[in-house]
Structures are given as C-alpha cells and as structure tokens.
Steps between C-alpha positions, in 0.01 A plus 500: 500500500467692183266797474392549138495851358259567214654664190356822367612425144630218287819681397696301760412176328594642160843605631564161658420303183713737292793442737454123486523511122816704526654243736448217251780609265843661510412785262316808617125486485321692227257756645144377486195720485292475817236233449141539596362288779244248385158611622330210670221472754639447847407191692290546808518331838236577758539358849260528791671351807285356778558594862718193549612224270790258517638205313720269700833413334481162331128521432349521153462862400151642542376827357436716805467832320259593221737542205414572139780564253599500137840527332603646165677247272874555471630531142776265376858538622470740794826569684413576861219506751516783753280553807419861584247576770171360365611389152711233333658647187620290205794662322518424128796476259409825323512691827124519550339402827167333561299481819461127557313482833377775731384432856252772584538602862806279550872477435665240276847362562744218430410404142627153412470361148455123456788312331290450186409870489127425484401592854582775747481483878491819703409627845202727561503686832191663648423690817204383705222753545544706816830333583871546440532125441615386156400170345665338199369285219704285263344550159546310174417631153548374146715698261208481255283701738176398663415501868784480755424241764578494868736209547573533871473735795701458821315504827750753631805682376570679172614318187843607378706380204399204285679223310355247255591132496685419178211287373240764585317273743554708814584848626725567798401810698675677785275607789587777744297609800424430863334183624330665795648827622827687489806342656492755782156366594605137484398438141696306241629613164340321206755457223467193283489377144182326391456266204169553319374243249387682187231249404327470837606808695603280793787647700745364751813622681824441311759686713458668837687818589567569131412763239557598137507167312684475166484188279808367321466479119515119511225491762692273736599749769368816660679800650349700784582732788512346845361727774682513832322463834157551345332344803614782729607797287221711352742635240698186434824552307605276215724219623612370162441451130449125467460245222308176547392211275128457444522136606508597867874462553677743730591835350833681508593852598629701205537838670515571873251774574715632784710674234207720397249737653229355276448267204214459250377370166735219387487406130681225309708579194367342178773231510418418863861541613460813711244701695459876511339666800454840659692572819587786731846539646719198440872418481725793419210740540731793558669774301502333156124430480435851626716648224333276241161615620602863445621421148206278411142586404297726724272308734195561714499483877358186655184517705680294767828543679724316254566490127582202281755410234501204261710195593580163343613161633567162340263215581787335689533807724818625334583825320284730707527847349320830476386537138389861515465781752142624485427635850136430421187389681424126454628453143370195312700362207402302191712381208436637154512291180864599445613400849509854636328588824204733532434624851178658622521701822318783672729754337470375144617242247864403456677308227803309629776309322562198730861463381614856561247623754430803287164641605296744297193667635234466234222713644420721794191326632488153651274270698495265796254269325736252336601390153533183293618419149311288250683174414 
C-alpha cells in the first residue's frame, strides 16, 4: 500500500514538467524561468465517521460518512495528476501546479482519470476516531470542479489502485484487507477486484485473489496481479501478472510471480502491445543490476524490506525485460505524450526512455500517493 507524503513546496512539480518538455525533443531544452504556482482555494473534505458502518460488496453505495467537498476547476491541457498526502495536484504545461482536491483530515491516493478526461476517480482514506482502523472511500469529481461525490465504500478492506472501463461506464478497484482476523488467528485475506458502476454506484466482485487492475487501451482486456494463497497467508505473495478478457473468458499468465520477490502497478503501453510493472528481484538479479544501480540515479530507501525496478513484458508473455534499475519503493509509471515513461516513487520522480532504459532522476522528493496522465 502506498503511503502519501505531503510536499512542502511545488518546486518538485516544476522540475518534473520541465524534464518532460526536455524529453519531447532531441535538442537540449532551453532553460525556463521558474513559474509561479496558480493560487487557488483548496477543496475541503470533512468526514465524521460513525462508530461502525459497512457496505456489503455488491450493494448500491450508501453515504455512511458526512462528507462535504468542493473542487477547483482544472485549466485546459494539464499534464499530470499527482496524489500527495491530502491533496491531488494538477500539473500544467507551463510548469505551474494547482491544488485540485484536498481531503482535510484524510489521505488521497490512486488518482485515475476517465478516458474522456472529464472526470477523476480517487481514493480517500480516513482513520476512525479512537481507532487504528482505516476506511476507504472511492470518490468521483468533475474536472470542471464542483462537489466530489462518494461513489462507493467497501464494507471492509482498503481500496488500492483503480482502472476505468474504456467507455467510462465503470471503475475497477483493487481491495486489500482482512475478512475477519489475521491469518494466524484463522482469518482470511481479502484481496479482490471490484467493478463499480459509475452511474449507480452498485458494486460487485470481478476477480477474487487479485489486485492492481490495469485496462487495455482498446477496453477489451484487463491486466492484474494474482495473489497467491490469500485464503491462508496474511501477507500473500504475488503469484502472477495475468491478462484476461472482459467477456469472462479464462485469463493467461504473462509473468510467473515466483521469479520475483514482489510485483506492483501494471500499466499498458499506449499501443496496448506491452505492459510495464514494478518488481523486486527477478531474473538475472545479480551483479549486473547491482552495478547499474550504482551507476544510475540516487534512490531513497524503501520503507519495507525490498526495493523495486521497472519491468516490461509483451501481452503474449514474451520479451520480459528489466527496463530500468531504480531500487525504489513502489514505483508507479505513466506514459508521457511523447511515449517516454514518468515514474513516481517514494524517492522522487524519474524520466525513463523505454527503448534504452536510461533513467534520469528529476527531483529529490517523491510520493506514495500515485500518479496518472491526462489523455
């Protein structure tokens, strides 16, 4: 799970956008004077959780928390949407950054922009009063601003990464948690992908023992991570990266998870012919990757026991390769308008050339919150 880290300044966003512009052409970028962030009123979300409240999976979403919120309209042609602690930031072409939505008293994560670019889904996480328990809400907000609405809230578990249906009619959400108690106490791991109807808020299970959905550009198939032994293992490893049609046909294994210590955050390439994902360990994880890590950009230590690099595989399961050595904590990749990769991780932003694997660290401060690019 990602743990957002709130930025103390907007200079990180300025540096990232400047680097993206530089990646769009072969000639060196012309220095640009630092832009000024657009002053806008931050949106506000106020939640007062009751002592207990649940929504059973498959039921129509019901507002169980008192939520009031507003969002600042996003100007034309933004580049990216970045989640950092309590705020979603829209990054603009001139390098400025605008606070789009702020969840007061909560943490935002997993921004996902609708295929038409008009709506944004995101996760708002709150801590119940007097408890260590976290509850998640799937929120939906218009790019034009207004009041974000609670689309769905799981009865148990925390919402992870999101993926839109190609026609914008539904959102696929990974859920991670425990059904009853920890595995050591006889409980069962709750890891599943839910399909939530955008119009009605009705939700139903789509895949069991699965996480991190990613929709193919043509909308006809979905990639996801298959969890291993989730019924008995409290910290279930990833069994495989799989690809399945949306028509209910059986899926296929693209990458055997036994080759890695961990896998996360798959993302389709714009042409739909390959998938990038974060992974720890992996084939040939020996001297060469270690040397590349020493020669590559400086990285931050992970908050867990393992660090991740960026990998790629074809949608037929062929041509598995490590794109770049990052040694980072839960990196999440998106494709820029020029086909380059931008990676957000705990240690900072990275620009990566998918063809050569050249990685450039763009800034020193990162986030666990997640990132998405406007279509």
